C-alpha positions in Angstrom: 185.3 110.9 361.5 183.0 113.6 361.8 181.0 115.0 358.8 183.2 118.4 358.6 185.9 116.6 358.1 184.2 115.3 354.8 183.0 118.8 353.8 185.5 119.9 350.6 187.8 122.6 350.7 187.0 125.6 348.2 190.4 124.5 345.9 189.0 120.7 345.4 185.3 122.4 344.5 187.2 125.1 341.9 189.0 121.5 340.7 186.2 120.1 340.5 184.0 122.1 338.1 187.0 123.0 336.3 187.4 119.4 335.1 183.3 119.0 334.5 183.4 122.5 332.6 186.0 120.7 330.0 184.2 117.4 329.7 181.3 119.3 329.1 182.9 120.9 326.0 184.0 117.6 325.1 180.8 116.3 325.4 178.4 119.3 323.8 181.0 120.9 321.1 183.7 117.8 320.6 185.9 120.3 321.7 189.0 120.6 323.8 189.3 123.4 325.6 193.2 124.0 327.1 192.2 125.2 330.6 189.2 126.3 332.6 189.8 128.1 335.6 187.0 128.4 338.4 187.1 130.7 341.3 184.6 130.9 344.2 184.0 133.8 346.0 181.5 133.5 348.5 177.9 133.7 346.6 179.6 134.2 343.0 181.2 131.9 340.6 184.0 132.9 338.1 185.2 130.8 335.3 187.5 131.6 332.8 187.6 128.6 330.2 191.3 129.5 327.7 190.5 127.9 323.6 187.2 127.7 324.4 186.0 129.1 320.9 185.3 126.0 318.2 187.3 125.8 315.3 184.1 126.5 313.3 184.1 129.7 314.9 187.3 130.2 314.5 187.1 129.9 310.6 183.9 132.4 310.4 185.6 135.0 312.7 189.6 134.8 310.7 187.2 135.1 306.9 185.1 138.0 308.1 182.2 137.3 309.5 182.6 137.8 313.1 179.4 139.1 313.4 178.1 134.9 312.3 180.6 134.0 314.5 179.5 135.8 317.3 175.7 134.6 316.3 177.2 131.1 316.7 179.3 131.6 319.8 175.9 132.5 321.2 173.6 129.8 320.1 176.4 127.4 321.7 176.6 129.1 325.0 172.1 129.2 325.0 172.6 125.4 324.5 175.3 125.1 327.3 173.9 127.0 329.9 171.3 124.6 331.4 173.8 122.1 331.3 176.5 124.1 332.5 173.5 125.5 335.6 173.2 121.7 336.8 177.0 121.1 336.7 177.3 123.6 339.2 174.6 122.9 340.9 175.3 118.9 341.6 179.3 120.0 342.1 178.6 122.9 344.7 175.3 121.8 346.3 173.6 124.9 345.7 171.5 126.1 342.6 172.3 129.0 339.9 170.5 132.3 340.0 171.8 133.7 336.7 174.6 133.1 334.7 176.5 135.4 332.3 178.8 135.0 329.9 181.0 136.3 327.0 183.7 135.3 324.5 186.7 137.1 323.3 187.9 135.8 319.4 190.8 137.8 319.6 192.4 135.2 322.9 189.7 132.6 322.4 188.8 132.8 326.1 185.2 132.8 327.3 184.1 134.2 330.6 181.0 133.2 333.0 180.3 134.9 336.0 177.8 133.0 337.9 175.6 134.3 341.1 174.8 131.2 343.6 171.6 131.1 346.0 174.0 131.3 348.2 177.4 130.2 349.4 178.3 126.8 349.0 180.0 124.9 352.2 183.3 124.5 352.1 185.8 123.5 354.5 188.5 125.9 355.9 191.6 125.1 354.3 193.6 125.8 357.2 191.3 123.3 359.4 193.8 120.4 359.1 192.2 117.5 358.1 192.6 114.1 360.0 195.2 112.4 357.1 197.8 115.9 357.9 200.3 116.1 360.0 201.2 118.2 362.3 202.8 121.4 361.0 206.1 122.0 363.4 208.1 125.0 363.6 212.1 124.9 363.1 
């Protein structure tokens, strides 16, 4: 087996990151997100997390304390930022230069854009692995 076949596909990296992010929310906040989606675009990573707003934040926002809920979200994001950067570097094998995040209480979504030091090494999904059967034209 060559070293090239050991390089993960873009999809595998994106799935691994999404799973890691959901685990991070559970361990840090005791909060279960419904979905995390990661899209890797060269040296940029886009992350969208569904149901990212915690119950205390929702409670504050629903009771006229949206400014306080926003402050709480901002503090939670700052706590999350270092660990998220470490997770991204561990999974992708490249460091993070910048990380931008925002949340919307109306939809419960959080969006994050990470600017990476360089594009991570990925295997082209069109390359056949040694375990895939050859496709035949019929």
